[in-house]
N, C-alpha and C positions, 0 to 999 in steps of 0.2 A: 928534087927529092929531098935534099938536105934541109931546104927552107920549109917543107911541110913537116918533117920530123921536129925541126925547132919549134914551129908553132905549136905542134901537139905537146911538146914538153912544157912550153909555156902554160898552156891552157890546164895541163896536169898538174903543174906546180900551183897554179891559182885555184884550182879545185880543191887540192890537198889543203890550202890555206883557208878556205871557207869552211870545209868539213871539220878542221881543227878547232875552229871558233864556235861550232855548234854546242849548244847546252847538252849534257849527258843523256837526257832523255830523248831528244831529237836525234842524237847520233845512234842511239840504240834503236830507234824506229827506223832510220835510214838504212843501218846495217841489216835489220830483220827484212825490210822490204827488197834490198838487193839480193840477199839469200833465197827469199821467196821466188823473186823473179829468175834467178838463176836456176832453180828447181823446176819452174814452169818450162824455162828454155830448153832444159835437158831433155824434155819429152816433145820437142817440137815436131818430130817425125810422126807423133800421135795427134797432138792438139793444134798444129799449125801455127803455134806461137813462136815464130822466128824473132830475132832480134829487131827487125823492122816492124813486125806487127806489135810486139811489145812497147816499142817506142811510140807508135801510132796511138795505142790505146792508153798508156800511163803518162806519156810525155806532157800532154796538155793539162793534166790533173796533178802533176807532181810538185807544183808549185815553183817551178824553176823560171818563171818568167813574169813580166809585169802584165797586167791586164789593162786594155785599152777598149773603150766603148766607142763604136761608131753608131751615129744615129742618122736615120734617114727618114723621109716622109712615111714609109711604110713599115719599117721594122727597126729594131735595135740589134746590133751584133756585137758580140764580146770577142775580142782577139787576144790571143796569148803571144807575147813577144819575149824573146829570150835576151837577157842581158848579155 
């Protein structure tokens, strides 16, 4: 349990460092989005938008990962990968 807490602390520290480097406009947009999603989640009992559902919907489009394209003979698929 201590190891998991330490890993979460390291991730939180790394995330704070990334956010601190954002240009002011992007920081303002991120803050607005987080406040909006918090408001949406506050009504999860009405709208079924739990934390998990919000992550499923907004995670892939949040820009948090690199895009990797896989091509096959029949179709092209784009995958989001988290750094």
